[in-house]
C-alpha positions in Angstrom: -6.7 84.4 133.4 -6.6 88.1 133.6 -3.7 88.4 130.9 -5.7 86.1 128.5 -8.8 88.5 128.8 -6.6 91.6 127.9 -5.2 89.8 125.0 -8.4 89.0 123.4 -9.9 92.7 122.9 -6.4 93.5 121.1 -7.1 90.4 118.8 -10.5 91.4 118.0 -9.5 95.0 117.2 -6.8 93.7 115.1 -9.3 91.4 113.3 -11.6 94.3 112.8 -9.0 96.4 111.0 -7.9 93.6 108.7 -11.6 92.9 107.7 -11.9 96.7 107.0 -9.1 96.9 104.6 -10.1 93.5 102.8 -13.7 94.7 102.5 -12.4 98.1 101.2 -9.8 96.5 99.0 -12.7 94.1 97.7 -15.0 97.1 97.0 -12.3 99.1 95.3 -11.6 96.1 93.0 -15.3 95.9 91.9 -15.4 99.7 91.3 -12.1 99.6 89.4 -13.5 96.6 87.2 -16.6 98.1 86.5 -15.1 101.4 85.6 -12.4 99.9 83.3 -15.1 97.8 81.7 -17.4 100.6 81.3 -14.2 102.5 79.6 -13.8 99.4 77.3 -17.1 100.0 75.7 -15.6 103.3 74.4 -12.2 102.6 72.9 -13.1 103.7 69.4 -11.1 107.0 69.9 -11.7 109.5 67.2 -14.4 107.4 65.5 -16.5 108.1 68.4 -19.9 109.7 67.8 -18.7 112.4 70.4 -16.1 113.7 68.1 -18.0 113.7 64.7 -17.7 117.5 64.5 -14.1 117.4 64.0 -12.9 118.0 60.4 -10.7 115.3 58.7 -7.4 117.3 59.4 -8.3 118.1 62.9 -9.2 114.4 63.5 -5.9 113.3 62.2 -4.0 116.0 64.2 -5.7 114.7 67.5 -4.9 110.9 66.4 -1.4 111.6 65.8 -1.2 113.1 69.2 -2.8 110.0 70.9 -0.4 107.7 68.9 2.6 109.9 70.0 1.7 109.2 73.6 1.3 113.0 74.2 0.4 113.7 77.8 -3.5 113.0 78.3 -4.3 116.5 79.6 -2.6 118.2 76.8 -4.6 116.3 74.2 -8.0 117.2 76.1 -6.8 120.8 76.1 -6.2 120.7 72.4 -9.8 119.5 71.7 -11.1 122.2 73.8 -9.1 124.7 71.8 -10.5 123.2 68.4 -13.9 123.4 69.8 -13.6 127.0 70.7 -12.5 127.7 67.1 -15.8 126.3 65.8 -18.6 128.2 64.1 -21.8 127.7 62.0 -22.7 124.2 61.4 -19.4 122.6 63.1 -20.3 124.6 66.1 -23.9 123.0 66.0 -22.6 119.4 65.4 -19.9 119.9 68.2 -22.6 121.0 70.7 -24.7 118.0 69.7 -21.8 115.5 70.1 -20.0 116.9 73.4 -23.5 117.3 75.0 -23.9 113.5 74.7 -20.3 113.0 75.9 -21.0 115.1 79.1 -24.0 113.1 79.9 -21.8 110.2 80.8 -19.7 112.1 83.4 -20.4 111.8 87.0 -19.8 115.3 88.2 -20.4 114.2 91.8 -16.7 112.8 91.8 -15.6 116.4 91.7 -17.4 117.7 95.2 -17.5 114.2 96.8 -14.2 113.6 98.7 -14.9 110.0 99.3 -15.7 109.2 95.7 -12.9 111.4 94.4 -10.4 109.3 96.5 -11.6 106.2 95.0 -11.2 107.9 91.5 -7.6 108.9 92.2 -6.6 105.3 93.0 -7.5 104.1 89.6 -6.0 106.9 87.5 -2.9 104.8 87.2 -4.9 101.9 85.9 -6.1 104.1 83.2 -2.8 105.3 82.1 -2.3 101.8 80.5 -5.3 102.1 78.4 -5.3 104.0 75.1 -6.6 107.5 75.4 -10.3 108.1 74.3 -12.1 111.4 75.1 -14.7 109.2 77.0 -12.3 107.6 79.2 -10.5 111.1 80.1 -13.7 112.8 80.6 -15.0 110.2 83.1 -11.8 110.0 85.2 -11.2 113.8 85.1 -14.5 115.2 85.7 -12.9 118.3 87.2 -11.2 119.1 83.7 -14.7 118.4 81.9 -16.9 120.4 84.1 -16.0 124.0 82.7 -16.6 122.8 79.1 -19.7 120.8 79.8 -21.4 123.6 81.8 -20.9 125.8 78.4 -21.8 123.0 76.1 -25.0 122.0 77.9 -26.2 126.0 78.3 -25.6 126.4 74.7 -27.2 123.1 73.6 -30.2 123.6 75.5 -30.8 127.0 73.6 -30.3 125.2 70.2 -32.8 122.3 71.6 -35.4 125.0 72.1 -35.1 126.1 68.4 -35.1 122.8 67.0 -37.7 120.7 65.4 -39.6 118.2 67.7 -41.0 114.8 67.2 -44.6 115.9 67.2 -43.6 118.0 64.2 -42.2 114.8 62.3 -45.2 112.7 63.0 -46.2 112.6 59.3 -43.1 111.1 58.2 -43.1 107.5 56.8 -41.4 104.7 58.5 -38.3 104.5 56.4 -38.1 108.3 56.7 -38.2 108.0 60.3 -35.6 105.3 60.3 -33.1 107.8 58.0 -33.7 110.5 60.6 -32.6 108.1 63.3 -29.5 107.2 61.5 -28.7 110.9 61.0 -28.9 111.2 64.8 -27.0 108.0 65.5 -24.1 109.1 63.3 -23.8 112.4 65.2 -25.7 114.6 63.0 -27.0 117.9 64.3 -30.5 119.4 64.0 -29.4 121.3 60.9 -28.8 117.9 59.1 -32.3 116.8 60.3 -33.6 120.2 58.7 -32.1 119.6 55.5 -33.5 116.1 55.2 -37.1 117.0 56.4 -36.8 119.9 53.8 -36.0 117.3 50.9 -39.0 115.3 51.9 -41.2 118.3 52.1 -40.5 119.2 48.6 -40.9 115.6 47.3 -44.6 115.6 48.3 -47.5 116.2 46.0 -48.9 119.8 45.9 -51.9 119.1 48.4 -50.1 117.0 50.7 -47.2 119.5 50.8 -49.4 122.2 51.7 -50.9 120.1 54.6 -47.2 119.4 56.0 -46.1 123.0 55.6 -49.0 124.2 57.7 -47.3 122.3 60.6 -43.9 123.9 60.1 -44.9 127.5 59.3 -45.4 128.8 62.9 -42.1 127.3 63.4 -40.4 129.2 60.7 -42.2 132.5 61.7 -40.8 132.1 65.3 -37.2 131.3 64.2 -37.1 134.0 61.5 -38.4 136.5 63.8 -35.8 135.7 66.4 -33.0 135.7 63.8 -33.9 138.7 61.7 -35.6 140.7 64.4 -38.9 142.6 64.2 -38.0 145.1 61.5 -36.2 142.5 59.2 -39.0 139.9 59.6 -41.7 142.4 58.9 -39.8 143.5 55.7 -39.3 139.9 54.5 -43.3 139.1 55.2 -44.3 142.1 53.2 -42.3 141.1 50.3 -43.6 137.5 50.6 -47.2 138.6 51.1 -47.1 141.1 47.8 -46.5 138.0 45.6 -43.1 139.1 44.7 -40.8 137.0 42.5 -38.7 134.2 43.9 -35.7 136.1 43.2 -36.9 139.4 45.0 -37.9 137.4 48.0 -34.4 135.9 48.2 -32.6 139.0 47.4 -34.4 140.7 50.2 -33.7 137.7 52.6 -30.1 138.1 51.7 -29.6 141.8 52.2 -31.4 141.3 55.7 -28.8 138.6 56.6 -25.9 140.9 55.5 -26.9 143.2 58.3 -26.6 140.8 61.0 -23.6 141.4 63.6 -21.7 138.0 63.8 -20.8 135.3 61.3 -22.5 132.7 63.6 -25.8 134.9 63.5 -25.5 135.1 59.7 -24.9 131.2 59.3 -27.7 130.2 61.6 -30.3 132.6 59.7 -29.1 131.0 56.5 -29.5 127.7 57.7 -33.1 128.4 58.8 -33.8 130.3 55.8 -32.9 127.2 53.6 -35.6 125.1 55.5 -38.3 127.7 55.5 -37.7 128.6 51.8 -38.9 124.9 51.3 -41.8 125.3 53.9 -43.3 128.4 52.1 -42.4 127.0 48.8 -40.3 129.8 47.6 -38.4 127.7 45.0 -36.5 129.2 42.0 -37.9 128.0 38.9 -37.4 129.8 35.6 -39.7 129.1 32.7 -37.1 130.5 30.2 -35.0 127.2 30.9 -37.2 125.6 28.2 -36.1 128.0 25.6 -32.4 127.7 25.8 -32.3 125.8 22.5 -33.6 128.7 20.4 -31.4 130.4 17.9 -30.3 134.1 18.5 -32.3 135.2 15.5 -35.4 133.3 16.8 -35.1 134.8 20.4 -34.9 138.2 18.9 -38.2 137.5 17.0 -39.7 136.6 20.2 -38.6 139.6 22.0 -40.1 141.8 19.3 -43.3 140.0 19.7 -43.2 140.4 23.3 -42.9 144.2 22.8 -45.9 144.2 20.8 -48.9 144.9 23.0 -51.5 143.5 20.4 -49.6 139.9 20.9 -51.1 137.8 23.4 -49.5 134.6 25.1 -51.2 132.2 22.8 -49.5 133.8 19.9 -46.1 133.7 21.6 -46.6 129.9 22.5 -47.4 129.2 19.0 -44.4 131.0 17.6 -42.2 128.8 19.8 -43.8 125.6 18.9 -43.6 126.7 15.3 -39.8 127.1 16.0 -39.6 123.7 17.2 -41.5 122.0 14.4 -39.4 123.7 11.6 -36.0 122.7 13.3 -33.8 120.3 11.6 -33.7 116.8 13.1 -30.7 117.2 15.1 -31.5 120.5 16.4 -35.1 119.3 17.2 -33.5 116.2 19.4 -31.6 118.7 21.4 -34.8 120.9 22.0 -37.0 117.9 23.0 -34.3 116.6 25.5 -33.9 120.3 26.9 -37.6 120.9 27.1 -38.2 117.4 28.7 -35.7 118.1 31.4 -36.9 121.4 31.8 -40.6 120.0 32.3 -39.8 117.5 34.5 -37.9 120.1 36.8 -41.0 122.2 36.4 -43.4 119.5 37.7 -41.0 118.4 40.6 -40.3 121.9 41.8 -43.8 123.3 41.4 -46.1 120.2 41.9 -43.8 117.6 43.8 -42.1 114.2 43.3 -45.3 112.3 43.5 -47.1 114.3 40.7 -43.7 113.8 38.6 -43.8 110.0 39.3 -47.4 109.8 38.3 -47.1 111.6 35.2 -43.9 109.4 34.0 -45.6 106.2 35.0 -48.7 106.9 32.8 -46.3 108.0 30.1 -44.4 104.8 30.1 -47.8 103.0 30.1 -48.8 104.9 26.8 -51.7 106.8 28.7 -53.5 109.1 26.2 -51.8 112.6 26.0 -55.2 114.3 26.5 -55.5 112.6 29.8 -52.0 113.5 30.7 -52.5 117.0 29.9 -55.7 117.2 32.0 -53.7 115.9 34.9 -51.1 118.5 34.6 -53.4 121.2 34.3 -55.4 120.1 37.1 -52.5 119.7 39.3 -51.0 123.1 38.4 -54.4 124.7 39.2 -53.9 123.5 42.7 -50.7 125.8 43.5 -51.5 128.0 46.3 -50.2 131.2 45.2 -51.0 133.4 42.3 -47.4 134.1 41.6 -46.7 130.2 41.3 -49.8 129.4 39.3 -48.8 132.2 37.0 -45.3 130.6 36.6 -46.9 127.2 35.9 -49.2 128.7 33.1 -46.0 129.9 31.2 -44.8 126.3 31.2 -47.7 124.5 30.6 -48.2 125.1 26.5 -44.7 123.7 25.8 -44.8 121.1 28.2 -48.0 119.7 27.1 -47.1 120.0 23.3 -43.5 118.7 23.4 -43.1 116.7 26.8 -46.4 115.2 26.9 -47.2 114.9 23.1 -50.6 116.5 23.4 -51.6 118.0 20.0 -55.1 119.5 21.4 -57.0 116.4 20.6 -60.5 116.2 21.8 -61.0 112.3 22.0 -64.3 111.7 23.6 -65.2 108.1 22.1 -67.9 109.3 20.0 -70.0 110.7 23.2 -69.2 114.3 22.8 -67.8 116.9 20.2 -66.3 119.4 22.4 -63.5 119.7 24.9 -62.7 122.4 27.5 -59.9 124.7 25.9 -58.4 124.9 29.3 -58.5 121.6 31.0 -59.0 119.3 27.7 -61.9 117.3 29.4 -64.8 116.3 27.2 -67.8 118.3 27.7 -71.4 117.1 28.0 -70.7 113.4 27.7 -73.7 111.7 26.0 -75.0 108.1 26.3 -74.9 107.9 29.9 -71.0 108.3 30.0 -68.5 110.4 31.9 -64.8 111.3 32.4 -62.0 112.9 30.9 -62.8 111.1 27.6 -66.3 110.0 28.3 -64.7 106.7 28.9 -66.9 105.3 31.7 -70.3 104.5 32.3 -72.6 106.4 34.8 -73.7 104.8 38.0 -76.8 102.6 37.1 -75.3 101.7 33.7 -73.3 99.0 32.3 -71.4 98.3 29.0 -68.1 99.7 27.4 -68.3 103.3 26.9 -65.0 103.2 24.5 -66.2 100.7 22.1 -69.9 101.1 22.5 -72.9 102.4 24.5 -73.7 102.2 28.3 -77.2 100.5 28.9 -79.1 100.9 32.1 -79.0 98.2 34.7 -81.9 95.9 35.0 -83.9 96.8 37.9 -84.4 93.4 40.0 -87.8 92.3 40.9 -89.0 93.9 44.2 -90.7 91.3 46.2 -91.2 92.1 50.0 -94.2 89.7 50.7 -96.6 92.8 51.6 -94.4 94.0 54.4 -92.5 97.0 53.0 -93.8 100.3 51.9 -90.5 101.9 50.9 -89.9 99.3 48.1 -86.4 97.9 47.3 -82.9 99.6 46.9 -80.9 99.1 43.7 -80.0 95.6 44.3 -83.5 94.4 44.9 -83.3 94.4 48.7 -86.4 95.4 50.5 -86.3 98.6 52.5 -87.7 98.9 56.2 -89.4 95.5 56.6 -92.6 95.9 58.6 -94.9 93.7 60.8 -92.1 92.1 62.6 -90.4 90.8 59.5 -86.8 90.6 58.3 -84.6 89.5 55.2 -84.0 90.7 51.8 -87.6 89.9 50.6 -89.0 90.4 54.4 -89.4 86.6 54.4 -88.6 85.6 58.1 -90.0 86.7 61.3 -87.9 88.9 63.7 -86.2 87.4 66.5 -89.0 86.8 69.3 -91.8 86.2 66.8 -93.0 83.1 64.7 -95.4 82.6 62.0 -95.3 82.5 58.2 -94.4 86.1 56.6 -95.1 84.6 53.1 -99.0 84.7 53.8 -98.6 88.7 53.2 -100.8 90.0 56.2 -100.0 92.2 58.9 -100.5 89.3 61.4 -98.3 86.9 60.0 -95.7 87.1 62.7 -97.1 86.6 66.2 -94.9 87.1 69.4 -93.4 84.2 71.0 -95.0 82.9 74.3 -91.7 82.7 75.8 -90.4 84.5 78.9 -87.7 87.4 78.4 -88.3 87.8 74.9 -86.8 84.3 74.1 -87.1 83.2 70.5 -89.3 80.4 69.5 -90.1 78.0 66.5 -92.6 75.5 65.3 -91.7 71.9 66.3 -92.3 68.7 64.5 -95.9 68.5 66.2 -96.5 71.8 64.5 -96.5 73.4 68.2 -94.9 76.7 69.2 -91.7 75.9 71.3 -89.2 78.2 73.0 -85.7 77.6 71.8 -84.5 77.3 75.6 -86.0 78.0 79.2 -84.5 80.1 81.9 -83.3 78.3 84.8 -86.2 77.1 87.0 -88.7 76.8 84.2 -89.4 73.9 81.8 -92.1 72.8 79.3 -92.2 73.7 75.5 -93.3 77.3 76.3 -91.5 77.4 79.7 -94.8 77.4 81.3 -93.8 75.0 84.2 -92.2 76.5 87.3 -90.0 73.8 88.7 -89.7 75.1 92.2 -93.6 75.0 92.6 -93.6 71.6 91.1 -90.8 70.3 93.3 -92.8 71.8 96.4 -96.3 70.1 95.4 -94.4 66.7 95.0 -92.9 66.9 98.4 -96.2 67.7 99.9 -97.8 64.7 98.4 -94.9 62.4 99.5 -95.4 63.7 103.2 -99.1 62.9 102.8 -98.6 59.5 101.7 -96.3 58.7 104.7 -98.9 59.9 107.2 -101.6 57.9 105.7 -99.2 54.9 105.9 -98.3 55.4 109.4 -102.1 55.8 110.6 
């Protein structure tokens, strides 16, 4: 008996040990399966979004190392060496990509001995799986930690100087999807800035100014940071003095050249490209419209320019004269050059929306006078004087040759004069208005193009004597009085009854119903409430059902007493 009792604790101890190892083995198997399954989701190797920063030759170099079964640690070290050689945009893209990679790593494995022991158990399992940077980083967090420490720190600096989602709320849904695709493909914030700049330039003048106001504080902050206080102040003075685009860009270039490192110069250049679009510092040369002129014609123009007694109008007239007298083939070439130049002028100075509008109207055979008016109006909305001056130099040639406007003053017989600047008809007669007096004024109808505009007939104003303010344009009574409502004050207001058509102040009388309930005249010509509140009845809710019920009970009780006597 004693011997059996001694063996039992030993057996129990052995069972506990076996159970511990079985349980631990089961947990390890679950951990390994989860880990390997997770790795299986990232077997794209160098096509992974985490390595988009590599150049084609660098990617091919690392891919060959993987195919040749080079030691995994050596491949990882080689990737770090390539990262350390990056600069400019490649460095930014690398930081964006590697920051995402580092976010996948559990660095607790480095410092937690229990977890670290489990991790070591499965390193052998990973040796049979094709190398990926994701799998290596996850299984060797101690190797990834130094790189990730640097990457996360530098990336956070970049993030502080990147565009925010709030600054991109104005984008259309398709544009937001395009930005998302850039991010998903591993693009960095410089790629996004380039795309946003494209969107800004494509906006109409007015909308572009509104959107630019969102980004101007961002540009001021970034350019101040990159160029330093003195450099930024120098650039600011150049911009505010209405200097030419070339002068501003030349100043910016000279400031960049003073920066110490190539990285600083690249960064300043990228922010400069974006902010140039925000502040609409876009190079457009009106002389591009004149490249078709012969050498003799150019010399003649230069001679006219030097003459102080010759104004701009004379110069433009001379250019158009050169165009008109050109031979057929030369004229066709000139028209093609001018058309392309004018489209470029509209796109860069006024926006893609305006160009689309002008082009659509041209194809729909809109009258050139209307096109010229629109072009002048949009050009007048350019924010800075320097830009408006550039536009003024392009307008005469673009109106004449691109739009086919020959200074017509077509007002459909309702005016004889047009504004010499805007080309809009002045003092439209016969109740008309518009660029060509082609529309009828409010209150008039007809065809302003083929005839006249006639005053609309004023409808009869009949308010049955219940409105002192008369009627509106459509004949509806204004401010019905005496508790009446309706187009002609022909009905009693809610809570009143009577016949408003009698035309007296007493036509509508308050309903004798509780709680302002509405009423009507029933088939017996009696006033009846539309409904009664709970506990009341009668055609005017005059019967209190609770009192009536009490009286009935009293009568019944009296009858019973008399019966029993």
